[in-house]
C-alpha positions as CSV (number, residue, x, y, z in Angstrom):
1,M,0.1,-0.1,-0.3
2,E,1.3,3.1,-0.8
3,V,-0.3,6.5,0.8
4,L,0.4,10.0,0.2
5,A,0.0,12.4,3.0
6,S,0.5,16.7,1.8
7,N,0.5,18.2,5.1
8,I,1.2,17.8,9.0
9,S,-3.2,17.4,9.1
10,E,-3.3,14.4,7.5
11,T,0.1,13.1,8.6
12,Q,-1.7,13.0,11.9
13,K,-4.6,11.6,10.9
14,L,-3.4,8.8,8.6
15,A,-1.2,8.1,11.4
16,Q,-2.9,7.9,14.1
17,E,-5.4,5.6,11.9
18,I,-2.4,3.4,11.3
19,A,-1.5,3.1,15.0
20,S,-5.1,2.2,15.6
21,K,-5.0,-1.1,13.3
22,L,-1.3,-2.3,14.7
23,K,-1.3,-5.2,16.1
24,P,2.5,-6.2,18.5
25,G,4.9,-7.3,15.6
26,D,3.6,-5.4,13.1
27,V,6.2,-4.2,11.4
28,V,5.5,-0.6,9.1
29,A,8.1,-0.2,6.3
30,L,8.5,3.8,5.4
31,Y,10.5,5.4,2.9
32,G,11.1,9.0,1.8
33,D,13.7,11.5,0.7
34,L,15.3,13.2,3.4
35,G,12.5,15.6,5.2
36,S,9.8,14.0,3.7
37,G,8.3,13.5,7.4
38,K,9.7,10.0,8.1
39,T,10.3,10.8,11.8
40,T,7.3,13.2,11.7
41,F,4.9,10.3,10.8
42,V,6.8,7.5,13.3
43,S,6.1,10.3,16.1
44,M,2.6,10.8,15.6
45,A,2.0,7.0,15.3
46,A,4.5,6.4,19.0
47,K,2.2,8.8,20.5
48,A,-0.9,7.7,18.9
49,L,0.0,4.2,20.3
50,G,0.9,6.2,23.8
51,F,4.8,6.6,23.8
52,S,6.1,9.5,25.4
53,A,9.7,8.1,24.9
54,R,11.6,10.9,21.9
55,V,11.9,8.5,18.5
56,Q,14.5,9.0,16.3
57,S,14.6,9.1,12.9
58,P,14.0,5.3,10.8
59,T,16.3,7.0,8.5
60,F,19.2,5.6,8.3
61,V,19.0,1.8,10.5
62,I,17.4,-1.1,9.2
63,S,14.9,-1.0,12.0
64,R,13.9,0.6,15.4
65,I,11.8,-1.3,17.9
66,Y,9.7,0.1,20.0
67,Q,8.9,-1.7,23.0
68,K,5.8,-0.4,25.1
69,P,6.8,0.4,29.5
């Protein structure tokens, strides 16, 4: 599935929608140019899932695992 968000409001809505459907063990792959909003999206999705820890950029790693405290 490919989804494009044109602004921060659309990004937040999409992040919340996807976060509400995630189950433990699910994997979300993101790709995009530098500055395309990947970290913003992950931050918003993590917040929607109840995470309060700082979210780091997903650009330069193969994976980041966030576990609920």
